[in-house]
C-alpha positions in Angstrom: 97.0 82.4 65.0 97.7 82.7 61.3 96.7 79.1 60.8 93.4 79.8 62.6 92.8 82.8 60.5 93.6 80.9 57.3 91.3 78.1 58.3 88.5 80.5 59.0 89.1 82.3 55.7 89.2 79.0 53.8 85.9 77.8 55.3 84.3 81.2 54.8 85.5 81.5 51.2 84.1 78.1 50.3 80.7 78.9 51.7 77.8 80.3 49.7 78.2 84.0 48.9 75.6 85.1 51.4 77.4 83.0 54.1 81.0 84.2 53.3 82.7 85.9 56.2 80.2 85.0 58.9 82.6 82.7 60.7 85.5 85.1 60.5 86.3 86.6 63.9 87.6 90.2 64.1 91.1 90.8 65.4 91.5 93.0 68.4 91.7 96.7 67.6 93.9 97.6 70.6 96.6 95.9 72.7 94.1 96.0 75.6 91.5 94.1 73.5 94.2 91.6 72.6 95.0 91.0 76.3 91.3 90.5 77.0 91.2 87.9 74.2 94.2 86.2 75.7 92.5 85.9 79.0 89.9 83.7 77.3 92.4 81.6 75.4 92.9 78.3 77.3 95.5 77.1 74.8 97.8 80.1 75.5 97.3 79.8 79.2 98.1 76.1 79.3 101.2 76.6 77.1 102.8 78.9 79.8 103.8 76.7 82.7 103.5 77.5 86.4 103.3 81.2 87.3 104.5 82.2 83.8 101.0 83.1 82.6 100.2 85.1 85.7 103.6 87.0 85.4 103.2 87.5 81.7 99.7 88.8 82.1 100.7 91.2 84.9 103.6 92.7 82.9 101.5 93.1 79.8 98.6 94.7 81.6 101.0 97.1 83.3 102.6 97.9 79.9 99.1 98.7 78.4 98.2 100.9 81.4 101.4 102.8 81.1 100.9 103.3 77.4 97.3 104.6 78.0 98.6 107.1 80.6 101.3 108.5 78.3 100.9 112.0 77.0 102.1 112.1 73.4 103.3 115.0 71.3 100.0 114.8 69.4 98.1 115.2 72.6 100.1 118.3 73.5 99.7 119.8 70.0 96.0 119.0 69.9 94.9 120.0 73.3 97.4 122.4 74.9 95.8 125.5 73.3 92.4 124.7 74.6 93.4 124.4 78.2 92.2 127.3 80.4 
């Protein structure tokens, strides 16, 4: 991934000033977005043999869903007083 980002940066930095940065892809902002990007990445999928990709994807999706369902201390402090 770092190599890909470096290559993108190098090609963008050597472009004309008005073209710089146009080929650079944004990194995912959440773990869920990163998992969505992995679903589209054939290199990663092909690197995990047999059912390994399916199992990995299942566990990571489950991890993300559990994280999203978690009530944090911040949630309690922010919203507990406004509940009826």
